[in-house]
Each structure stands twice: as C-alpha cells, then as structure tokens.
C-alpha positions in Angstrom: 20.9 6.4 -26.1 20.8 5.9 -29.9 19.1 8.5 -32.1 16.3 6.2 -33.3 15.3 5.2 -29.8 15.4 8.9 -28.8 13.2 9.9 -31.8 10.7 7.1 -31.0 10.4 8.1 -27.4 9.9 11.8 -28.3 7.2 10.8 -30.8 5.4 8.6 -28.2 5.4 11.3 -25.6 4.0 13.9 -28.0 1.2 11.6 -29.1 0.4 10.6 -25.5 -0.6 14.1 -24.5 -2.0 15.7 -27.6 -4.7 13.1 -28.5 -8.0 14.4 -28.8 -29.5 8.1 -4.7 -26.0 8.4 -2.7 -24.1 5.3 -2.0 -23.2 4.7 1.6 -19.6 4.2 2.4 -20.2 0.7 3.6 -22.6 -0.3 0.7 -21.9 -2.6 -2.2 -23.5 -2.2 -5.6 -25.3 -5.4 -6.7 -24.4 -7.1 -9.9 -21.1 -5.5 -10.5 -17.5 -6.7 -10.3 -14.4 -5.3 -11.9 -13.6 -8.6 -13.6 -17.0 -8.9 -15.2 -17.2 -5.3 -16.2 -13.7 -5.4 -17.9 -14.9 -8.4 -20.0 -17.5 -6.3 -21.7 -15.2 -3.4 -22.4 -14.0 -3.8 -26.0 -10.4 -3.3 -27.1 -11.4 -0.3 -29.2 -13.9 1.3 -26.7 -13.1 4.5 -24.9 -12.8 4.4 -21.2 -15.3 6.5 -19.4 -13.8 8.3 -16.4 -15.2 10.3 -13.4 -12.9 12.8 -11.8 -13.0 13.2 -8.0 -11.5 16.4 -6.7 -10.6 18.9 -9.4 -9.5 22.1 -7.6 -5.7 21.9 -8.2 -4.0 18.6 -9.1 -7.3 17.1 -10.1 -7.9 20.0 -12.6 -4.6 19.2 -14.2 -5.4 15.5 -14.3 -8.8 16.1 -15.7 -7.2 18.1 -18.5 -4.7 15.4 -19.2 -7.2 12.5 -19.1 -9.6 14.4 -21.4 -6.7 14.9 -24.0 -6.2 11.1 -24.3 -7.8 9.6 -27.4 -8.8 6.4 -25.5 -10.7 8.3 -22.8 -13.9 10.3 -22.2 -14.3 12.3 -19.0 -18.0 11.8 -18.3 -18.4 13.3 -14.8 -16.7 16.0 -12.7 -17.1 15.6 -9.0 -16.1 18.3 -6.5 -17.5 19.7 -3.3 -16.5 23.1 -4.5 -19.0 24.3 -7.2 -16.5 26.9 -8.5 -13.8 24.3 -9.1 -16.3 21.9 -10.7 -17.5 24.6 -13.1 -14.0 25.6 -14.1 -13.1 21.9 -14.7 -16.2 21.2 -16.8 -15.3 24.1 -19.1 -11.8 22.9 -19.6 -12.7 19.3 -20.2 -15.4 20.3 -22.7 -12.9 22.3 -24.6 -10.4 19.5 -24.7 -12.7 16.7 -25.8 -15.6 18.6 -27.5 -18.0 16.9 -25.2 -19.4 18.4 -22.0 -19.0 16.3 -18.9 -21.8 16.3 -16.3 -21.2 17.8 -12.9 -22.0 15.5 -10.0 -20.9 16.9 -6.7 -21.1 13.6 -4.8 -18.7 11.1 -6.5 -20.5 8.2 -4.8 -23.5 8.6 -7.2 -21.3 8.2 -10.2 -20.3 4.7 -9.0 -23.9 3.7 -9.8 -23.6 4.8 -13.4 -22.9 2.5 -16.3 -21.1 5.3 -18.2 -18.3 5.3 -15.7 -15.5 2.7 -16.0 -13.0 4.3 -13.8 -12.7 6.8 -11.0 -9.8 9.2 -10.7 -9.2 10.2 -7.1 -7.4 13.5 -6.6 -9.3 14.6 -3.4 -7.5 15.3 -0.1 -5.5 12.4 1.4 -8.1 11.4 4.0 -10.4 10.4 1.1 -7.9 8.5 -1.0 -8.3 4.9 0.3 -12.0 5.2 1.3 -12.9 6.5 -2.2 -10.8 3.8 -4.0 -12.4 1.1 -1.9 -15.9 2.3 -2.7 -15.0 2.4 -6.4 -13.5 -1.1 -6.2 -16.7 -2.4 -4.6 -18.7 -0.8 -7.4 -16.8 -2.6 -10.1 -14.8 0.5 -11.2 -11.1 0.8 -11.9 -9.2 3.4 -10.0 -6.4 5.9 -10.8 -5.4 6.9 -7.3 -3.1 9.9 -6.6 -0.4 9.4 -4.1 -0.4 8.7 -1.2 -2.6 5.7 -1.6 -3.8 6.0 2.0 -3.9 8.3 5.0 -2.6 5.7 7.4 -1.1 2.2 7.2 -4.4 0.3 8.1 -6.2 2.0 5.2 -3.4 0.9 2.9 -3.8 -2.7 4.0 -7.6 -2.5 3.6 -7.1 -1.1 0.1 -4.8 -4.1 -0.8 -7.5 -6.4 0.5 -10.1 -4.7 -1.7 -8.0 -4.9 -4.8 -7.4 -8.6 -4.1 -11.1 -9.2 -3.6 -12.6 -7.2 -6.5 -9.7 -7.8 -9.0 -10.0 -4.3 -10.4 -7.1 -2.2 -11.8 -5.7 0.3 -9.3 -2.8 2.5 -10.4 -1.2 4.9 -7.9 0.0 8.2 -9.2 3.7 7.6 -8.9 4.0 9.0 -12.4 7.8 8.8 -12.5 7.4 5.0 -12.8 6.4 5.7 -16.4 8.9 8.4 -17.3 11.1 6.9 -20.0 14.5 8.1 -18.8 13.7 7.3 -15.1 12.9 3.8 -16.2 16.2 3.7 -18.2 18.1 5.0 -15.1 16.7 2.2 -12.9 17.5 -0.3 -15.6 21.1 0.9 -15.6 21.2 0.7 -11.8 19.9 -2.8 -11.8 22.3 -3.7 -14.6 25.3 -2.8 -12.5 26.1 0.7 -13.7 27.5 1.7 -10.2 28.0 -1.8 -8.9 25.8 -2.9 -6.0 23.7 0.2 -4.8 23.4 0.2 -1.0 22.3 3.8 0.0 19.8 6.2 -1.5 19.5 9.8 -0.5 16.2 11.6 -1.4 15.0 15.1 -0.9 12.4 17.8 -1.6 12.7 21.6 -1.1 10.4 24.5 -1.4 9.7 28.1 0.0 6.2 27.7 1.3 4.7 30.6 3.2 2.9 30.7 6.6 -0.7 29.6 6.8 -1.4 31.9 9.7 -3.9 31.4 12.5 -7.2 30.2 11.1 -10.5 31.8 12.2 -13.8 30.0 12.6 -16.2 31.2 10.0 -19.3 30.2 8.2 -18.9 27.5 5.5 -18.9 29.2 2.1 -22.0 28.8 0.0 -19.9 27.1 -2.8 -18.6 24.4 -0.5 -20.1 21.1 0.8 -17.8 20.9 3.8 -19.6 17.8 5.3 -18.8 15.8 2.1 -15.3 17.3 2.0 -14.6 15.9 5.5 -16.3 12.6 4.6 -14.7 9.8 6.6 -12.8 12.1 8.9 -14.4 13.1 12.3 -16.1 16.4 12.0 -14.1 19.6 12.7 -15.3 23.2 12.5 -14.6 25.2 9.4 -11.7 27.6 9.5 -10.5 30.0 6.8 -7.0 28.6 6.4 -7.9 24.9 5.7 -9.0 24.9 2.1 -7.8 24.3 -0.5 -4.2 23.4 -0.1 -3.4 23.9 3.5 -5.1 20.7 4.7 -1.9 19.0 3.8 -0.3 20.3 7.0 -3.1 19.1 9.4 -2.7 15.6 10.6 -6.5 15.2 10.7 -6.8 15.3 6.8 -3.2 15.5 5.5 0.0 13.6 5.8 2.6 16.4 5.6 5.4 17.0 3.1 6.7 13.5 3.6 3.8 11.9 1.8 2.9 15.0 -0.3 6.2 15.0 -2.1 8.4 12.5 -0.4 6.4 9.6 -1.6 7.6 10.1 -5.2 11.4 10.1 -4.5 11.2 7.5 -1.8 9.4 5.3 -4.2 12.2 5.6 -6.8 14.7 4.9 -4.0 12.9 1.7 -3.0 12.5 0.7 -6.6 16.2 1.2 -7.3 17.5 -0.6 -4.2 15.0 -3.5 -4.8 13.7 -3.4 -1.2 10.2 -3.8 0.2 9.8 -3.3 4.0 12.4 -1.8 6.4 13.8 -3.1 9.6 14.2 0.2 11.5 12.8 3.7 11.0 13.7 7.0 12.6 12.8 10.6 12.0 13.8 14.1 13.3 12.5 17.5 12.6 9.6 19.8 13.4 7.6 22.9 12.5 10.4 25.4 12.8 10.0 28.3 10.3 6.7 29.9 11.4 4.4 29.9 14.5 1.0 29.1 13.0 -1.5 26.4 12.6 0.7 24.1 10.5 1.1 20.8 12.4 3.2 18.6 10.3 7.0 19.1 10.1 8.3 21.8 7.7 11.8 20.3 8.2 12.2 16.6 8.4 14.8 13.8 7.9 13.5 10.3 7.8 16.0 7.3 7.9 14.9 3.9 6.7 17.1 0.9 7.3 16.7 -2.4 5.4 19.0 -4.7 7.3 22.1 -5.6 5.3 20.4 -4.6 2.0 21.0 -0.8 2.5 19.3 2.3 3.6 17.2 5.3 2.4 17.0 8.8 3.7 14.5 11.5 2.9 15.1 15.2 3.6 12.1 17.5 3.4 12.4 21.3 3.7 9.1 23.0 3.0 10.3 26.5 3.9 13.8 26.7 2.6 14.2 26.1 -1.1 18.0 25.7 -1.2 18.8 23.0 -3.8 20.6 19.8 -3.0 23.1 18.6 -5.7 21.7 21.4 -7.9 18.1 20.2 -7.8 15.0 21.1 -5.8 14.0 17.4 -5.7 15.8 14.2 -6.4 17.4 10.9 -5.4 21.0 9.8 -5.5 22.0 6.1 -5.4 25.4 5.3 -3.9 27.0 2.0 -4.9 30.3 0.1 -4.9 31.6 1.7 -8.1 30.0 5.2 -8.2 26.7 7.1 -7.9 23.6 7.7 -10.0 21.5 10.8 -9.6 17.9 11.4 -10.7 16.6 14.9 -10.2 13.1 16.3 -10.7 13.3 16.1 -14.4 13.3 13.2 -16.8 17.0 12.8 -16.7 19.9 11.3 -14.8 23.7 11.3 -14.4 26.2 8.7 -13.4 29.6 9.4 -11.6 32.5 7.1 -10.7 34.0 7.0 -7.3 36.3 9.9 -8.2 33.3 12.1 -9.0 34.1 11.9 -12.7 31.0 12.2 -15.0 30.6 8.9 -16.7 27.2 9.4 -18.4 24.5 12.1 -18.7 21.0 11.6 -20.1 19.4 14.9 -20.3 15.7 15.7 -19.8 13.9 16.3 -23.1 10.5 17.4 -21.7 9.8 20.4 -19.6 9.3 19.6 -15.9 8.6 22.0 -13.1 9.2 19.9 -10.0 7.8 22.5 -7.6 4.5 22.9 -9.5 1.6 22.3 -7.2 -0.7 21.0 -9.9 1.0 19.9 -13.1 4.8 19.2 -13.0 4.8 17.4 -16.4 1.7 16.9 -18.4 3.4 15.0 -21.3 5.3 12.6 -19.2 2.3 11.9 -16.9 0.2 11.0 -20.0 2.4 7.9 -20.3 1.3 6.8 -16.8 -2.3 7.4 -17.7 -2.1 5.4 -20.8 -0.4 2.6 -18.9 -3.5 2.6 -16.7 -5.7 2.3 -19.8 -3.6 -0.5 -21.2 -3.9 -2.4 -18.0 -7.7 -2.1 -18.2 -8.1 -3.0 -21.9 -5.1 -5.3 -22.6 -4.1 -6.6 -19.2 -0.7 -4.8 -19.4 1.2 -4.8 -16.2 0.8 -1.6 -14.2 3.9 0.6 -13.7 2.7 1.4 -10.2 0.3 -1.2 -8.9 -1.4 -0.8 -5.6 0.9 -3.2 -3.7 4.0 -1.3 -4.9 2.2 2.0 -4.1 1.3 0.8 -0.6 4.8 -0.3 0.1 6.3 3.1 -0.8 3.5 5.0 0.9 4.1 2.9 4.1 7.8 3.9 4.2 7.0 7.6 4.7 4.0 6.8 6.9 6.3 5.0 9.2 8.6 8.0 9.1 5.8 10.2 10.3 4.9 7.8 13.0 8.5 7.8 14.2 8.4 11.6 14.1 5.2 11.8 16.1 6.3 9.4 18.8 9.9 10.5 19.0 11.0 6.8 18.9 13.1 4.6 16.7 10.7 2.0 15.3 11.6 -1.7 14.9 9.8 -3.0 11.8 8.9 -6.6 10.7 10.6 -6.8 7.3 8.1 -9.4 6.1 5.1 -7.0 6.2 6.1 -3.6 7.4 4.4 -3.9 10.8 5.7 -2.0 13.9 7.1 -4.3 16.5 6.7 -3.9 20.3 5.5 -0.3 20.4 2.0 0.4 21.6 2.4 4.1 21.4 3.4 4.0 17.8 0.6 1.6 16.9 -1.9 4.3 18.0 -1.0 6.0 14.6 -1.4 2.8 12.6 -5.1 3.6 12.0 -7.4 6.5 12.5 -10.9 7.1 14.0 -13.7 7.7 11.5 -16.9 9.7 11.5 -19.7 7.3 12.5 -21.3 5.8 9.5 -18.4 6.6 7.2 -16.0 3.8 8.1 -14.4 2.1 5.0 -15.1 -1.6 4.7 -14.6 -4.2 2.0 
C-alpha cells in the first residue's frame, strides 16, 4: 500500500470516530414510509437515532453513534433502568445534548425526531424490532445476527422489500479498509482461485452455573425483555450476557461470533447458499444451564464452488494460526489469512510470506462490547451515507441474511444430528421434516412479527 493512501485511510478513520401509547407488534403507523421520510431528510441534516438495548454492546454503539458529527442520539431504550441511566449520561457527555430515556422502544417509532433505530437487544428481538421499525418508516442499524431463525430472516427481507428502508447489519468488518483490500486482492487472483475457507473463534468463557428462580429485579421489565419469545420464569443466570447460551433467546457462539468470520468467508469465496451442511460438537466443558455448544465445528459445502468450515471454542482460548479469531482462504496458488485485526497476510504454496498488511488500529477481538470503535465508525457512516446519499450498503440485509443463514443451518444440523441437504437457490432445507421444525419458532401470543 502506498504511503499517501495509507495516510488518507488513517485520517479518515480518525475523523470518523472523533466527530462531535405503545405500538403493538402487528401494528402499522399511518402516513409513514421509509421512502417518503427519506425524501424530506436534507443532505446536511443530522440523523436522529433511537438506541434499543444499551447494556453492553449497545452501550458501545450508543457511544460511537453519538460521536459522529452527522448524528444525534435522541432516545435511549432499555428494559434495564440502570443500563439506560448509564447510557444517557455517556451520550450526553459525547454530544452535549441529553437524550431522553424511553424504556419501550416501540413508542419511539411514533416520534418524528427518530429517523433510525439501532437494534442491539438480545437475538430474539432482532428481526421483530427491525420489522416494526421498517413498518414505521424508520431506517435500521441491526446488530448481527439479523434474525433468531431462518423464517424471521426471510420475513425481514420481505419487510425491507416492501418498505424500501435502509437496513444495515452490523457485520462491521465489511467496512474495515484493510479487510476490504484483502477481499479485493482475493478476487483479483492473489492466490489463484480460492476454494476453501477455514474460520474460527476462541475464548475462555466461565460456567454460568445452575440458575435459581427468583423475583424479577425492580430495575428490569422482564416481560418486555422477553417480548416475542414465549414466557419463561426469571432465573438469576440469564441476564445480561448468558441469554446467548439458551436456545429460547440466543443462538450460541456460532451466531454470536461465528457470523462475522463466516460472512467474510462467504464474501471472499463469492458464494450465497450451500448445498450441504453438517455440524459436530456439544456442551463439553461444564455441567450447567448452558444449552448451546461450547465446542462446535460447522461444515458448509457449496457444490463445486468450494467449502467453508467454522470452529468455535467458547471455553478453550488456544489460538489458531496465532489468532483468537480469523479466516484463512486456501487457493490454487497460496493462502490468505485475515485475523481479528484490520490486517492480512498472503503466503505462497511453499508457506513463504508474499505480503503482509499490518493492522494500524487497535482491535480486541475478544472484547464483549467494543472490539474496535474507530473501525466500526466507518460502518456507521456507511449507514448514514446510504440514508442521505443513496450510497450502497457494505452489509445490506440480503447479504446479512445469507451469512446469518449459514450458521443457523449449522445450528439446525447440530440440533438434529443430521447432514442437511440444501437448495442452493434459496438456502431451504430439503426433505427433512425434523430439521424444518427449527426453521421457525413459536411466539408469545399477540407478539408475532408480521409485515
């Protein structure tokens, strides 16, 4: 990379981050559409944002959004009053304007001073919240995964097609400059034709123990937290992060962290839907309430185009190829590795280093909340540009759904213990009634998402 391009990239990254009655789930707000609302948003107007879910990742996102010069965070929405108060204080400090606290995000969809909803709530809320926002004429920045199950992903696609709003999924690495450059090199033939991508994630997560039924804390609206999910009793080991490991609300490590690397792999190989999916693994490390695998290997075949594997180890942090998270592409003439940072390396078939592009921004791939604020700001501003200028999204909802579906299919294969045959035209499971039971979920009555 030449010095002038490197200087310009550094300058852009620095500027990107340092700039200064309830609606029912099936309801539609009258008089609004994303297309008509976008037409009255001037090119120089700031985008007003409501933040949904601000305890952990959402807190980091709220801080990042409120630092962007083209944005004002107007509402903080969280079912945990403590988390909301903390986020309000941080955002006020960042933007010198105090956002309002509105516990029920659905109310903010009625407000004219909200142009977009940022969804960082638990996975079971992702698609339903995004669909509601779409129906209300709002744009959506949707953290991965874009859905809890494949049927929700397809419903979300239908909503985006109907309401024509902007929906960006939080696959932030799609906007990281050196990752974009790596994929460009890959597509340009740097290692010949790539045909296999190996992806992984490792960590040293502790046991979540055996939860005890207890009274819902005074600071928590547990009914709204559960939202579209059928009601379960409150236990002391569900909130805030451990819900990831319960199938009822979460999607396991595969969608929690696997989505990012599998998305890069799919992007690099230029594939959409697989032909066959298998998975092996289980909950091996501890005997506790954790339901999803802590050790899992998903294999995705794409006919003659190639294959992708994902290895997840939640409870053993031994690195792979020197990195806690990453993807390696293997091709006719060599390999290309992208780790958890904004960097990559290329090797020939004799393992000789051909090229190294080093990370120039601090990244902590194992951070639960904010792996890289500066780089993620680029993804946020791509979202803003799509709203105001019609710029193409780096991670549009179709692409987001396709990548999310890959790891969802992996989880379905894991839960059924079967090899899944897949229709490569649309990603649907073929000839397996048992597997199709996991294609969709049941909902709490009255909370079913519709478009």
